[in-house]
MDAnalysis code that builds the backbone (N, CA, C; Angstrom):
import MDAnalysis as mda
import numpy as np

u = mda.Universe.empty(486, n_residues=162, atom_resindex=np.repeat(np.arange(162), 3), trajectory=True)
u.add_TopologyAttr("name", ["N", "CA", "C"] * 162)
u.add_TopologyAttr("resid", np.arange(1, 163))
u.add_TopologyAttr("resname", ["UNK", "UNK", "UNK", "UNK", "UNK", "UNK", "UNK", "UNK", "UNK", "UNK", "UNK", "UNK", "UNK", "UNK", "UNK", "UNK", "UNK", "UNK", "UNK", "UNK", "UNK", "UNK", "UNK", "UNK", "UNK", "UNK", "UNK", "UNK", "UNK", "UNK", "UNK", "UNK", "UNK", "UNK", "UNK", "UNK", "UNK", "UNK", "UNK", "UNK", "UNK", "UNK", "UNK", "UNK", "UNK", "UNK", "UNK", "UNK", "UNK", "UNK", "UNK", "UNK", "UNK", "UNK", "UNK", "UNK", "UNK", "UNK", "UNK", "UNK", "UNK", "UNK", "UNK", "UNK", "UNK", "UNK", "UNK", "UNK", "UNK", "UNK", "UNK", "UNK", "UNK", "UNK", "UNK", "UNK", "UNK", "UNK", "UNK", "UNK", "UNK", "UNK", "UNK", "UNK", "UNK", "UNK", "UNK", "UNK", "UNK", "UNK", "UNK", "UNK", "UNK", "UNK", "UNK", "UNK", "UNK", "UNK", "UNK", "UNK", "UNK", "UNK", "UNK", "UNK", "UNK", "UNK", "UNK", "UNK", "UNK", "UNK", "UNK", "UNK", "UNK", "UNK", "UNK", "UNK", "UNK", "UNK", "UNK", "UNK", "UNK", "UNK", "UNK", "UNK", "UNK", "UNK", "UNK", "UNK", "UNK", "UNK", "UNK", "UNK", "UNK", "UNK", "UNK", "UNK", "UNK", "UNK", "UNK", "UNK", "UNK", "UNK", "UNK", "UNK", "UNK", "UNK", "UNK", "UNK", "UNK", "UNK", "UNK", "UNK", "UNK", "UNK", "UNK", "UNK", "UNK", "UNK", "UNK", "UNK", "UNK", "UNK"])
u.atoms.positions = np.array([
    [22.040, -2.798, 12.832],
    [20.755, -2.450, 12.209],
    [20.447, -0.966, 12.382],
    [21.144, -0.273, 13.284],
    [20.872, 1.148, 13.472],
    [21.100, 1.946, 12.197],
    [22.208, 1.680, 11.505],
    [22.486, 2.384, 10.252],
    [21.422, 2.045, 9.215],
    [21.052, 0.770, 9.147],
    [20.026, 0.353, 8.197],
    [18.691, 1.015, 8.528],
    [18.385, 1.128, 9.819],
    [17.121, 1.751, 10.219],
    [17.096, 3.226, 9.819],
    [18.208, 3.920, 9.990],
    [18.276, 5.327, 9.589],
    [18.091, 5.464, 8.076],
    [18.717, 4.577, 7.326],
    [18.568, 4.598, 5.864],
    [17.120, 4.297, 5.485],
    [16.500, 3.328, 6.154],
    [15.091, 3.001, 5.887],
    [14.184, 4.198, 6.141],
    [14.427, 4.920, 7.230],
    [13.601, 6.083, 7.538],
    [13.663, 7.118, 6.420],
    [14.853, 7.350, 5.870],
    [14.998, 8.316, 4.768],
    [14.324, 7.780, 3.509],
    [14.556, 6.515, 3.177],
    [13.959, 5.932, 1.965],
    [12.436, 5.904, 2.046],
    [11.889, 5.678, 3.236],
    [10.435, 5.632, 3.397],
    [9.822, 7.005, 3.122],
    [10.538, 8.071, 3.447],
    [10.050, 9.427, 3.171],
    [10.200, 9.789, 1.698],
    [11.335, 9.360, 1.092],
    [11.583, 9.685, -0.303],
    [12.589, 8.695, -0.873],
    [12.100, 7.724, -1.611],
    [12.963, 6.675, -2.157],
    [13.846, 7.181, -3.293],
    [13.652, 8.415, -3.719],
    [14.466, 8.961, -4.803],
    [15.703, 9.707, -4.302],
    [15.875, 9.764, -2.985],
    [17.075, 10.411, -2.442],
    [18.305, 9.668, -2.963],
    [19.327, 10.427, -3.349],
    [20.539, 9.729, -3.781],
    [21.406, 9.406, -2.564],
    [22.378, 8.567, -2.773],
    [23.186, 8.040, -1.673],
    [23.888, 9.156, -0.906],
    [24.395, 10.158, -1.610],
    [25.085, 11.261, -0.922],
    [24.130, 12.036, -0.019],
    [22.896, 12.257, -0.471],
    [21.916, 12.966, 0.356],
    [21.531, 12.138, 1.588],
    [21.377, 10.840, 1.391],
    [21.060, 9.966, 2.528],
    [22.218, 9.985, 3.527],
    [23.435, 9.954, 3.018],
    [24.611, 10.003, 3.888],
    [24.619, 11.293, 4.708],
    [24.312, 12.418, 4.061],
    [24.299, 13.702, 4.771],
    [23.210, 13.729, 5.840],
    [22.058, 13.125, 5.557],
    [20.946, 13.135, 6.511],
    [21.171, 12.196, 7.691],
    [21.926, 11.129, 7.464],
    [22.107, 10.127, 8.515],
    [23.445, 10.239, 9.240],
    [24.361, 10.994, 8.673],
    [25.691, 11.085, 9.274],
    [26.589, 9.906, 8.923],
    [26.145, 9.066, 8.018],
    [26.941, 7.932, 7.558],
    [27.726, 8.352, 6.321],
    [28.756, 7.581, 5.979],
    [29.427, 7.885, 4.714],
    [28.695, 7.176, 3.581],
    [28.946, 7.615, 2.358],
    [28.211, 7.112, 1.194],
    [28.373, 5.607, 1.016],
    [29.584, 5.079, 1.296],
    [29.798, 3.633, 1.165],
    [28.947, 2.849, 2.162],
    [28.822, 3.361, 3.387],
    [28.004, 2.698, 4.399],
    [26.528, 2.711, 3.998],
    [26.077, 3.819, 3.405],
    [24.690, 3.909, 2.937],
    [24.457, 2.894, 1.821],
    [25.365, 2.829, 0.855],
    [25.223, 1.885, -0.256],
    [25.203, 0.449, 0.256],
    [26.067, 0.141, 1.220],
    [26.091, -1.207, 1.805],
    [24.789, -1.508, 2.546],
    [24.280, -0.521, 3.270],
    [23.021, -0.722, 4.001],
    [21.877, -0.986, 3.036],
    [21.805, -0.221, 1.959],
    [20.737, -0.419, 0.969],
    [20.860, -1.796, 0.334],
    [22.075, -2.190, -0.043],
    [22.281, -3.519, -0.634],
    [21.842, -4.616, 0.334],
    [22.198, -4.467, 1.610],
    [21.834, -5.480, 2.609],
    [20.325, -5.528, 2.809],
    [19.675, -4.363, 2.874],
    [18.220, -4.313, 3.055],
    [17.489, -4.961, 1.887],
    [17.990, -4.744, 0.681],
    [17.379, -5.372, -0.491],
    [17.636, -6.873, -0.504],
    [18.859, -7.289, -0.163],
    [19.207, -8.718, -0.155],
    [18.411, -9.476, 0.907],
    [18.135, -8.818, 2.043],
    [17.379, -9.462, 3.124],
    [15.870, -9.346, 2.949],
    [15.422, -8.832, 1.822],
    [13.998, -8.651, 1.525],
    [13.292, -7.750, 2.532],
    [14.023, -6.801, 3.097],
    [13.405, -5.778, 3.933],
    [12.809, -4.713, 3.012],
    [13.563, -4.334, 1.993],
    [13.071, -3.416, 0.968],
    [12.686, -4.272, -0.233],
    [11.394, -4.233, -0.571],
    [10.891, -5.072, -1.663],
    [10.802, -4.341, -2.981],
    [10.901, -3.034, -2.970],
    [10.817, -2.281, -4.208],
    [10.642, -0.804, -3.914],
    [10.598, -0.032, -4.972],
    [10.445, 1.415, -4.864],
    [9.296, 1.821, -5.769],
    [8.369, 2.622, -5.236],
    [7.189, 2.983, -6.000],
    [6.902, 4.463, -5.892],
    [6.235, 4.958, -6.907],
    [5.703, 6.317, -6.857],
    [4.353, 6.269, -6.151],
    [4.051, 7.296, -5.377],
    [2.732, 7.424, -4.768],
    [1.930, 8.296, -5.731],
    [0.908, 7.714, -6.355],
    [0.163, 8.374, -7.425],
    [-1.186, 8.857, -6.920],
    [-1.502, 10.089, -7.197],
    [-2.832, 10.631, -6.923],
    [-3.679, 10.338, -8.161],
    [-4.352, 9.188, -8.166],
    [-5.108, 8.740, -9.336],
    [-6.261, 9.686, -9.673],
    [-6.701, 10.485, -8.709],
    [-7.777, 11.441, -8.975],
    [-7.333, 12.542, -9.935],
    [-6.037, 12.755, -10.075],
    [-5.519, 13.808, -10.958],
    [-5.138, 13.279, -12.336],
    [-5.353, 12.008, -12.573],
    [-5.046, 11.397, -13.858],
    [-6.346, 11.291, -14.642],
    [-6.299, 11.671, -15.929],
    [-7.513, 11.672, -16.743],
    [-8.246, 10.345, -16.701],
    [-7.524, 9.280, -16.869],
    [-8.147, 7.960, -16.813],
    [-7.580, 7.226, -15.610],
    [-7.991, 7.681, -14.441],
    [-7.479, 7.147, -13.187],
    [-7.966, 5.742, -12.906],
    [-7.653, 5.288, -11.740],
    [-8.039, 3.953, -11.299],
    [-9.115, 4.073, -10.225],
    [-9.954, 3.074, -10.172],
    [-10.933, 2.941, -9.099],
    [-10.265, 2.110, -8.011],
    [-10.323, 2.611, -6.787],
    [-9.731, 1.879, -5.668],
    [-10.830, 1.514, -4.679],
    [-10.670, 0.356, -4.095],
    [-11.641, -0.098, -3.094],
    [-10.900, -0.836, -1.988],
    [-11.437, -0.706, -0.794],
    [-10.981, -1.518, 0.330],
    [-12.039, -2.601, 0.502],
    [-11.605, -3.841, 0.530],
    [-12.536, -4.966, 0.641],
    [-12.250, -5.710, 1.941],
    [-13.299, -5.848, 2.759],
    [-13.221, -6.657, 3.971],
    [-13.541, -8.088, 3.562],
    [-12.724, -9.012, 4.009],
    [-12.969, -10.423, 3.694],
    [-12.962, -11.232, 4.986],
    [-14.020, -12.001, 5.179],
    [-14.089, -12.965, 6.273],
    [-13.860, -14.349, 5.700],
    [-13.124, -15.157, 6.434],
    [-12.869, -16.525, 5.988],
    [-13.158, -17.501, 7.116],
    [-13.406, -18.727, 6.736],
    [-13.543, -19.821, 7.695],
    [-12.496, -20.856, 7.321],
    [-11.592, -21.120, 8.253],
    [-10.473, -22.013, 7.980],
    [-10.802, -23.431, 8.420],
    [-10.149, -24.401, 7.779],
    [-10.267, -25.794, 8.212],
    [-8.892, -26.264, 8.671],
    [-8.772, -27.538, 8.996],
    [-7.509, -28.065, 9.534],
    [-6.366, -28.001, 8.533],
    [-6.672, -28.072, 7.254],
    [-5.632, -28.088, 6.227],
    [-5.289, -26.704, 5.694],
    [-6.123, -25.710, 5.947],
    [-5.935, -24.399, 5.354],
    [-5.783, -23.333, 6.436],
    [-4.737, -22.527, 6.302],
    [-4.497, -21.436, 7.231],
    [-4.579, -20.097, 6.519],
    [-4.411, -19.032, 7.284],
    [-4.455, -17.692, 6.709],
    [-3.403, -17.512, 5.614],
    [-2.222, -18.079, 5.808],
    [-1.148, -17.948, 4.810],
    [-1.582, -18.481, 3.445],
    [-2.236, -19.647, 3.439],
    [-2.648, -20.237, 2.167],
    [-3.706, -19.379, 1.473],
    [-4.652, -18.858, 2.240],
    [-5.686, -17.997, 1.653],
    [-5.036, -16.709, 1.141],
    [-4.152, -16.130, 1.942],
    [-3.469, -14.897, 1.533],
    [-2.645, -15.110, 0.270],
    [-1.967, -16.247, 0.166],
    [-1.172, -16.530, -1.032],
    [-2.044, -16.537, -2.285],
    [-3.231, -17.127, -2.196],
    [-4.123, -17.173, -3.362],
    [-4.642, -15.793, -3.720],
    [-5.030, -15.000, -2.714],
    [-5.564, -13.661, -2.978],
    [-4.473, -12.746, -3.524],
    [-3.273, -12.838, -2.970],
    [-2.178, -11.940, -3.352],
    [-1.724, -12.142, -4.797],
    [-1.992, -13.301, -5.377],
    [-1.548, -13.571, -6.747],
    [-2.321, -12.787, -7.801],
    [-3.473, -12.259, -7.457],
    [-4.267, -11.514, -8.438],
    [-3.649, -10.138, -8.685],
    [-3.475, -9.750, -9.945],
    [-2.899, -8.437, -10.253],
    [-3.745, -7.272, -9.728],
    [-5.033, -7.460, -9.577],
    [-5.904, -6.374, -9.101],
    [-5.678, -6.056, -7.624],
    [-5.050, -6.972, -6.894],
    [-4.807, -6.774, -5.460],
    [-3.558, -5.924, -5.292],
    [-3.753, -4.705, -4.764],
    [-2.641, -3.784, -4.558],
    [-2.028, -3.962, -3.176],
    [-2.839, -4.282, -2.179],
    [-2.349, -4.502, -0.823],
    [-3.245, -5.534, -0.151],
    [-2.659, -6.312, 0.736],
    [-3.396, -7.372, 1.434],
    [-2.869, -7.447, 2.855],
    [-3.780, -7.347, 3.828],
    [-3.397, -7.356, 5.228],
    [-4.296, -8.307, 6.014],
    [-3.695, -9.111, 6.883],
    [-4.441, -9.860, 7.891],
    [-4.651, -8.882, 9.031],
    [-5.897, -8.719, 9.465],
    [-6.212, -7.697, 10.468],
    [-6.971, -8.299, 11.639],
    [-6.985, -7.567, 12.735],
    [-7.800, -7.958, 13.875],
    [-9.128, -7.225, 13.764],
    [-10.130, -7.712, 14.464],
    [-11.414, -7.019, 14.462],
    [-12.523, -7.862, 13.880],
    [-13.450, -7.189, 13.200],
    [-14.665, -7.833, 12.714],
    [-14.487, -8.648, 11.432],
    [-13.360, -8.510, 10.782],
    [-13.103, -9.296, 9.574],
    [-11.649, -9.731, 9.571],
    [-11.293, -10.622, 8.654],
    [-9.973, -11.251, 8.684],
    [-8.935, -10.560, 7.803],
    [-9.325, -10.197, 6.582],
    [-8.397, -9.570, 5.645],
    [-8.932, -8.214, 5.202],
    [-8.012, -7.267, 5.048],
    [-8.316, -5.996, 4.394],
    [-7.522, -5.999, 3.093],
    [-8.230, -5.844, 1.985],
    [-7.606, -5.925, 0.672],
    [-7.847, -4.621, -0.061],
    [-6.779, -4.027, -0.599],
    [-6.948, -2.866, -1.463],
    [-6.906, -3.358, -2.901],
    [-7.965, -3.031, -3.645],
    [-8.127, -3.504, -5.015],
    [-8.125, -2.306, -5.954],
    [-7.441, -2.451, -7.087],
    [-7.431, -1.429, -8.133],
    [-8.123, -1.976, -9.370],
    [-8.916, -1.135, -10.008],
    [-9.583, -1.520, -11.251],
    [-9.794, -0.311, -12.126],
    [-10.158, -0.549, -13.349],
    [-10.421, 0.547, -14.281],
    [-11.785, 1.182, -14.007],
    [-12.757, 0.353, -13.604],
    [-14.111, 0.833, -13.321],
    [-14.635, 0.146, -12.060],
    [-15.736, 0.678, -11.517],
    [-16.368, 0.027, -10.363],
    [-16.836, -1.370, -10.742],
    [-17.287, -1.510, -11.974],
    [-17.737, -2.814, -12.446],
    [-16.585, -3.817, -12.460],
    [-15.391, -3.375, -12.862],
    [-14.222, -4.261, -12.844],
    [-13.931, -4.762, -11.436],
    [-13.968, -3.846, -10.466],
    [-13.702, -4.219, -9.080],
    [-14.776, -5.181, -8.587],
    [-16.044, -4.846, -8.839],
    [-17.148, -5.713, -8.407],
    [-17.047, -7.099, -9.030],
    [-16.750, -7.145, -10.321],
    [-16.633, -8.428, -11.019],
    [-15.475, -9.243, -10.448],
    [-14.349, -8.577, -10.176],
    [-13.205, -9.280, -9.594],
    [-13.583, -9.919, -8.256],
    [-14.238, -9.145, -7.398],
    [-14.610, -9.666, -6.075],
    [-15.625, -10.803, -6.214],
    [-16.644, -10.604, -7.037],
    [-17.706, -11.610, -7.130],
    [-17.287, -12.868, -7.887],
    [-16.369, -12.746, -8.854],
    [-15.996, -13.902, -9.665],
    [-14.707, -14.587, -9.227],
    [-13.810, -13.844, -8.571],
    [-12.518, -14.427, -8.213],
    [-12.356, -14.663, -6.710],
    [-12.799, -13.701, -5.894],
    [-12.546, -13.793, -4.456],
    [-13.690, -14.504, -3.730],
    [-14.904, -14.043, -3.915],
    [-16.050, -14.601, -3.183],
    [-16.228, -16.110, -3.384],
    [-15.962, -16.656, -4.571],
    [-16.145, -18.103, -4.750],
    [-15.103, -18.989, -4.051],
    [-14.038, -18.405, -3.517],
    [-13.054, -19.237, -2.819],
    [-13.759, -19.972, -1.679],
    [-13.475, -21.241, -1.501],
    [-14.205, -22.034, -0.497],
    [-14.126, -21.474, 0.929],
    [-13.015, -20.840, 1.285],
    [-12.837, -20.342, 2.652],
    [-13.537, -19.001, 2.889],
    [-13.847, -18.291, 1.825],
    [-14.425, -16.949, 1.958],
    [-15.901, -17.068, 2.323],
    [-16.265, -16.436, 3.442],
    [-17.657, -16.486, 3.891],
    [-18.390, -15.171, 3.665],
    [-17.635, -14.057, 3.550],
    [-18.285, -12.762, 3.361],
    [-17.276, -11.754, 2.817],
    [-17.756, -10.877, 1.944],
    [-16.961, -9.740, 1.486],
    [-17.803, -8.482, 1.622],
    [-17.139, -7.372, 1.958],
    [-17.784, -6.064, 1.999],
    [-16.844, -5.106, 1.275],
    [-17.349, -4.461, 0.235],
    [-16.516, -3.578, -0.577],
    [-16.823, -2.124, -0.270],
    [-15.766, -1.358, -0.013],
    [-15.867, 0.078, 0.240],
    [-15.079, 0.791, -0.863],
    [-15.763, 1.519, -1.730],
    [-15.082, 2.251, -2.788],
    [-14.476, 3.524, -2.220],
    [-13.244, 3.794, -2.578],
    [-12.553, 4.995, -2.100],
    [-13.013, 6.166, -2.955],
    [-13.611, 7.138, -2.302],
    [-14.183, 8.284, -3.003],
    [-13.157, 9.409, -3.186],
    [-12.310, 9.617, -2.204],
    [-11.306, 10.689, -2.240],
    [-10.126, 10.245, -1.393],
    [-8.926, 10.558, -1.854],
    [-7.721, 10.230, -1.092],
    [-7.065, 11.524, -0.644],
    [-6.831, 11.629, 0.649],
    [-6.204, 12.816, 1.220],
    [-4.746, 12.575, 1.576],
    [-4.403, 11.319, 1.855],
    [-3.030, 10.969, 2.199],
    [-2.819, 9.512, 1.845],
    [-1.666, 9.208, 1.241],
    [-1.371, 7.834, 0.850],
    [0.135, 7.635, 0.923],
    [0.560, 6.504, 1.419],
    [1.983, 6.222, 1.509],
    [2.735, 7.236, 2.353],
    [2.047, 7.831, 3.318],
    [2.667, 8.830, 4.166],
    [2.753, 10.209, 3.536],
    [2.213, 10.346, 2.324],
    [2.283, 11.617, 1.605],
    [0.898, 12.223, 1.525],
    [0.779, 13.451, 1.990],
    [-0.491, 14.157, 1.952],
    [-0.705, 14.745, 0.566],
    [-1.899, 14.525, 0.023],
    [-2.252, 15.078, -1.273],
    [-2.850, 16.453, -1.059],
    [-2.260, 17.427, -1.688],
    [-2.725, 18.810, -1.584],
    [-3.497, 19.158, -2.843],
    [-4.328, 20.193, -2.738],
    [-5.094, 20.618, -3.912],
    [-4.334, 21.626, -4.754],
    [-3.115, 21.973, -4.358],
    [-2.319, 22.918, -5.124],
    [-2.504, 24.353, -4.674],
    [-3.469, 24.610, -3.816],
    [-3.719, 25.960, -3.304],
    [-2.892, 26.130, -2.035],
    [-1.840, 26.934, -2.123],
    [-0.933, 27.113, -0.994],
    [-1.416, 28.135, 0.016],
    [-2.558, 28.743, -0.212],
    [-3.082, 29.755, 0.699],
    [-3.741, 29.053, 1.881],
    [-3.019, 29.023, 3.025],
    [-3.542, 28.309, 4.188],
    [-4.167, 29.256, 5.217],
    [-4.493, 30.477, 4.780],
    [-5.136, 31.412, 5.684],
    [-6.578, 30.975, 5.932],
    [-7.060, 31.276, 7.113],
    [-8.432, 30.947, 7.453],
    [-9.378, 31.958, 6.803],
    [-10.534, 31.487, 6.416],
    [-11.541, 32.378, 5.850],
    [-12.107, 33.270, 6.947],
    [-12.393, 34.494, 6.585],
    [-13.005, 35.421, 7.523],
    [-14.358, 35.806, 6.939],
    [-15.390, 35.625, 7.738],
    [-16.720, 36.006, 7.244],
    [-17.252, 37.113, 8.145],
    [-17.953, 38.059, 7.574],
    [-18.452, 39.183, 8.351],
    [-19.565, 38.785, 9.287],
])
């Protein structure tokens, strides 16, 4: 798994690296890198490759929200069953079982705030196990997927005021 872990570290930073570049960075040969990637995909360790998009820079961007969800489970229903139902919605971008004051943290994408609100109120909140939802709209993203979003101004000098 050491070779696979090294390949994963490179792919997590930049999934567009080609096999020869990954080989050079890890000290493995290209065939070993290709085999590691194939094995990681076959074992469902790597589920896909995505672009990290700064939706604020797109003319018709997406509205993103983090939604806290509390649930009350019964003898027949566990967290897995609730998560399976929530995860099936296309608006759900990420879903995590978390510790703390609520049970699930859900990242939701929508075209408008109204779309997100309607999704939560009409699809998620009515689920029998859901006891409470709290929606936090993301106002600005500074870092996502391990990638820091810059404003394009490369001047990192400190301001000097008289």
